[in-house]
MARKEKE-664047 format. One record per residue (C-alpha): residue in three letters; x, y, z; residue number from 1. Coordinates in steps of 0.1 Angstrom, whole numbers, plus 5000, padded with zeros to 4 digits. Example, Ala and Ser with C-alpha at 12.3 -4.5 7.8 and 13.67 -1.06 7.14 Angstrom:
<rs>
resn: ALA&xx: 5123&yy: 4955&zz: 5078&resi: 1 $
resn: SER&xx: 5137&yy: 4989&zz: 5071&resi: 2 $
</rs>
This chain:
<rs>
resn: MET&xx: 6279&yy: 4547&zz: 7132&resi: 1 $
resn: PRO&xx: 6241&yy: 4547&zz: 7132&resi: 2 $
resn: ASP&xx: 6223&yy: 4539&zz: 7164&resi: 3 $
resn: ASP&xx: 6197&yy: 4511&zz: 7165&resi: 4 $
resn: LYS&xx: 6168&yy: 4537&zz: 7160&resi: 5 $
resn: SER&xx: 6182&yy: 4548&zz: 7126&resi: 6 $
resn: ILE&xx: 6181&yy: 4512&zz: 7113&resi: 7 $
resn: PRO&xx: 6147&yy: 4503&zz: 7100&resi: 8 $
resn: ILE&xx: 6127&yy: 4478&zz: 7123&resi: 9 $
resn: GLN&xx: 6124&yy: 4453&zz: 7095&resi: 10 $
resn: THR&xx: 6162&yy: 4453&zz: 7089&resi: 11 $
resn: ARG&xx: 6169&yy: 4448&zz: 7126&resi: 12 $
resn: GLU&xx: 6144&yy: 4420&zz: 7128&resi: 13 $
resn: VAL&xx: 6160&yy: 4402&zz: 7098&resi: 14 $
resn: THR&xx: 6194&yy: 4406&zz: 7113&resi: 15 $
resn: ILE&xx: 6183&yy: 4391&zz: 7146&resi: 16 $
resn: MET&xx: 6165&yy: 4363&zz: 7129&resi: 17 $
resn: ASN&xx: 6196&yy: 4355&zz: 7108&resi: 18 $
resn: ALA&xx: 6217&yy: 4354&zz: 7140&resi: 19 $
resn: LEU&xx: 6192&yy: 4331&zz: 7156&resi: 20 $
resn: MET&xx: 6190&yy: 4308&zz: 7126&resi: 21 $
resn: ARG&xx: 6228&yy: 4306&zz: 7123&resi: 22 $
resn: ASN&xx: 6230&yy: 4297&zz: 7160&resi: 23 $
resn: SER&xx: 6202&yy: 4271&zz: 7157&resi: 24 $
resn: ILE&xx: 6219&yy: 4255&zz: 7126&resi: 25 $
resn: ALA&xx: 6252&yy: 4254&zz: 7145&resi: 26 $
resn: ARG&xx: 6237&yy: 4237&zz: 7174&resi: 27 $
resn: ALA&xx: 6218&yy: 4211&zz: 7154&resi: 28 $
resn: ALA&xx: 6250&yy: 4203&zz: 7133&resi: 29 $
resn: ALA&xx: 6270&yy: 4198&zz: 7166&resi: 30 $
resn: ALA&xx: 6242&yy: 4175&zz: 7180&resi: 31 $
resn: ALA&xx: 6241&yy: 4155&zz: 7147&resi: 32 $
resn: ALA&xx: 6278&yy: 4150&zz: 7147&resi: 33 $
resn: LEU&xx: 6277&yy: 4139&zz: 7183&resi: 34 $
resn: VAL&xx: 6248&yy: 4114&zz: 7177&resi: 35 $
resn: LEU&xx: 6262&yy: 4102&zz: 7144&resi: 36 $
resn: SER&xx: 6298&yy: 4097&zz: 7155&resi: 37 $
resn: PRO&xx: 6309&yy: 4061&zz: 7155&resi: 38 $
resn: ALA&xx: 6299&yy: 4042&zz: 7187&resi: 39 $
resn: PHE&xx: 6333&yy: 4028&zz: 7192&resi: 40 $
resn: ALA&xx: 6346&yy: 4063&zz: 7198&resi: 41 $
resn: PHE&xx: 6330&yy: 4061&zz: 7232&resi: 42 $
resn: ALA&xx: 6335&yy: 4024&zz: 7239&resi: 43 $
resn: HIS&xx: 6360&yy: 4009&zz: 7263&resi: 44 $
resn: GLY&xx: 6381&yy: 3979&zz: 7258&resi: 45 $
resn: LYS&xx: 6360&yy: 3948&zz: 7264&resi: 46 $
resn: LEU&xx: 6374&yy: 3913&zz: 7269&resi: 47 $
resn: GLU&xx: 6358&yy: 3893&zz: 7241&resi: 48 $
resn: ASN&xx: 6377&yy: 3859&zz: 7244&resi: 49 $
resn: ALA&xx: 6403&yy: 3844&zz: 7267&resi: 50 $
resn: THR&xx: 6424&yy: 3812&zz: 7264&resi: 51 $
resn: PRO&xx: 6422&yy: 3795&zz: 7288&resi: 52 $
resn: SER&xx: 6386&yy: 3807&zz: 7291&resi: 53 $
resn: ALA&xx: 6370&yy: 3821&zz: 7323&resi: 54 $
resn: GLY&xx: 6358&yy: 3794&zz: 7346&resi: 55 $
resn: SER&xx: 6373&yy: 3766&zz: 7326&resi: 56 $
resn: THR&xx: 6394&yy: 3737&zz: 7338&resi: 57 $
resn: VAL&xx: 6423&yy: 3727&zz: 7316&resi: 58 $
resn: ASP&xx: 6439&yy: 3692&zz: 7315&resi: 59 $
resn: ALA&xx: 6474&yy: 3706&zz: 7314&resi: 60 $
resn: SER&xx: 6492&yy: 3738&zz: 7322&resi: 61 $
resn: PRO&xx: 6488&yy: 3762&zz: 7293&resi: 62 $
resn: GLU&xx: 6520&yy: 3776&zz: 7277&resi: 63 $
resn: SER&xx: 6505&yy: 3811&zz: 7275&resi: 64 $
resn: LEU&xx: 6475&yy: 3831&zz: 7281&resi: 65 $
resn: ARG&xx: 6458&yy: 3849&zz: 7252&resi: 66 $
resn: LEU&xx: 6432&yy: 3876&zz: 7258&resi: 67 $
resn: THR&xx: 6413&yy: 3891&zz: 7229&resi: 68 $
resn: PHE&xx: 6396&yy: 3925&zz: 7232&resi: 69 $
resn: ASN&xx: 6372&yy: 3945&zz: 7209&resi: 70 $
resn: GLU&xx: 6397&yy: 3973&zz: 7204&resi: 71 $
resn: ASP&xx: 6434&yy: 3978&zz: 7195&resi: 72 $
resn: LEU&xx: 6456&yy: 3979&zz: 7226&resi: 73 $
resn: GLU&xx: 6485&yy: 4000&zz: 7238&resi: 74 $
resn: SER&xx: 6512&yy: 3976&zz: 7247&resi: 75 $
resn: SER&xx: 6530&yy: 3999&zz: 7271&resi: 76 $
resn: PHE&xx: 6499&yy: 4003&zz: 7292&resi: 77 $
resn: SER&xx: 6485&yy: 3968&zz: 7291&resi: 78 $
resn: MET&xx: 6493&yy: 3939&zz: 7315&resi: 79 $
resn: ILE&xx: 6483&yy: 3904&zz: 7326&resi: 80 $
resn: LYS&xx: 6491&yy: 3889&zz: 7360&resi: 81 $
resn: VAL&xx: 6484&yy: 3854&zz: 7370&resi: 82 $
resn: VAL&xx: 6483&yy: 3845&zz: 7407&resi: 83 $
resn: ASN&xx: 6476&yy: 3811&zz: 7423&resi: 84 $
resn: ALA&xx: 6450&yy: 3804&zz: 7451&resi: 85 $
resn: SER&xx: 6471&yy: 3818&zz: 7478&resi: 86 $
resn: GLY&xx: 6478&yy: 3850&zz: 7458&resi: 87 $
resn: ALA&xx: 6513&yy: 3843&zz: 7449&resi: 88 $
resn: PRO&xx: 6523&yy: 3855&zz: 7413&resi: 89 $
resn: ALA&xx: 6525&yy: 3826&zz: 7388&resi: 90 $
resn: THR&xx: 6539&yy: 3847&zz: 7360&resi: 91 $
resn: ASN&xx: 6573&yy: 3864&zz: 7356&resi: 92 $
resn: GLU&xx: 6569&yy: 3875&zz: 7319&resi: 93 $
resn: LYS&xx: 6556&yy: 3908&zz: 7308&resi: 94 $
resn: ALA&xx: 6525&yy: 3907&zz: 7286&resi: 95 $
resn: LYS&xx: 6528&yy: 3917&zz: 7250&resi: 96 $
resn: VAL&xx: 6504&yy: 3928&zz: 7224&resi: 97 $
resn: ASP&xx: 6504&yy: 3903&zz: 7194&resi: 98 $
resn: LEU&xx: 6521&yy: 3921&zz: 7164&resi: 99 $
resn: SER&xx: 6498&yy: 3903&zz: 7140&resi: 100 $
resn: ASN&xx: 6466&yy: 3913&zz: 7158&resi: 101 $
resn: PRO&xx: 6468&yy: 3944&zz: 7181&resi: 102 $
resn: ARG&xx: 6436&yy: 3934&zz: 7198&resi: 103 $
resn: VAL&xx: 6453&yy: 3904&zz: 7214&resi: 104 $
resn: LEU&xx: 6473&yy: 3905&zz: 7247&resi: 105 $
resn: MET&xx: 6495&yy: 3875&zz: 7255&resi: 106 $
resn: VAL&xx: 6517&yy: 3863&zz: 7283&resi: 107 $
resn: ALA&xx: 6539&yy: 3832&zz: 7285&resi: 108 $
resn: VAL&xx: 6534&yy: 3812&zz: 7317&resi: 109 $
resn: PRO&xx: 6557&yy: 3786&zz: 7334&resi: 110 $
resn: LYS&xx: 6544&yy: 3751&zz: 7340&resi: 111 $
resn: LEU&xx: 6515&yy: 3757&zz: 7364&resi: 112 $
resn: ALA&xx: 6507&yy: 3732&zz: 7391&resi: 113 $
resn: SER&xx: 6473&yy: 3717&zz: 7395&resi: 114 $
resn: GLY&xx: 6450&yy: 3743&zz: 7413&resi: 115 $
resn: SER&xx: 6430&yy: 3774&zz: 7408&resi: 116 $
resn: TYR&xx: 6445&yy: 3805&zz: 7392&resi: 117 $
resn: THR&xx: 6432&yy: 3841&zz: 7389&resi: 118 $
resn: VAL&xx: 6440&yy: 3862&zz: 7359&resi: 119 $
resn: GLN&xx: 6442&yy: 3899&zz: 7365&resi: 120 $
resn: TRP&xx: 6443&yy: 3921&zz: 7334&resi: 121 $
resn: ALA&xx: 6444&yy: 3959&zz: 7327&resi: 122 $
resn: VAL&xx: 6445&yy: 3974&zz: 7293&resi: 123 $
resn: MET&xx: 6445&yy: 4008&zz: 7276&resi: 124 $
resn: THR&xx: 6431&yy: 4010&zz: 7241&resi: 125 $
resn: HIS&xx: 6443&yy: 4033&zz: 7214&resi: 126 $
resn: ASP&xx: 6417&yy: 4059&zz: 7222&resi: 127 $
resn: ALA&xx: 6432&yy: 4060&zz: 7257&resi: 128 $
resn: HIS&xx: 6403&yy: 4043&zz: 7276&resi: 129 $
resn: LYS&xx: 6414&yy: 4020&zz: 7304&resi: 130 $
resn: THR&xx: 6397&yy: 3989&zz: 7315&resi: 131 $
resn: LYS&xx: 6406&yy: 3961&zz: 7339&resi: 132 $
resn: GLY&xx: 6391&yy: 3928&zz: 7350&resi: 133 $
resn: THR&xx: 6398&yy: 3894&zz: 7365&resi: 134 $
resn: TYR&xx: 6387&yy: 3858&zz: 7358&resi: 135 $
resn: THR&xx: 6396&yy: 3825&zz: 7371&resi: 136 $
resn: PHE&xx: 6405&yy: 3791&zz: 7356&resi: 137 $
resn: ALA&xx: 6419&yy: 3758&zz: 7370&resi: 138 $
resn: VAL&xx: 6445&yy: 3732&zz: 7360&resi: 139 $
resn: LYS&xx: 6437&yy: 3696&zz: 7368&resi: 140 $
</rs>
């Protein structure tokens, strides 16, 4: 095998330049793929809508709570808990993802007495991101 001195200088320079060029192209392609990838791939589940809505006062006890998110949910890793003003649980049912819309998490609630309630939710989206939050509503 010839040593570096037996290879003409121009050939060595071209080989080094080719390697540098390939490396630069690979890095540029990786950066472009990262920048151009869909934004939702890095997003977390965000609560977009809730019924009853945050901060609202409803005239009568709702039959269920319905939370809509910006991404499809994993039912096994998503939950809704409702507690009254003293912190006692007001729901017994397990939350379920709506079969017709995988972005909606629902839970049936028993007849709620007048008062303030806190909704605690935690979801995992299909891309395995976890998010949680709380909001309150009141029943007249």
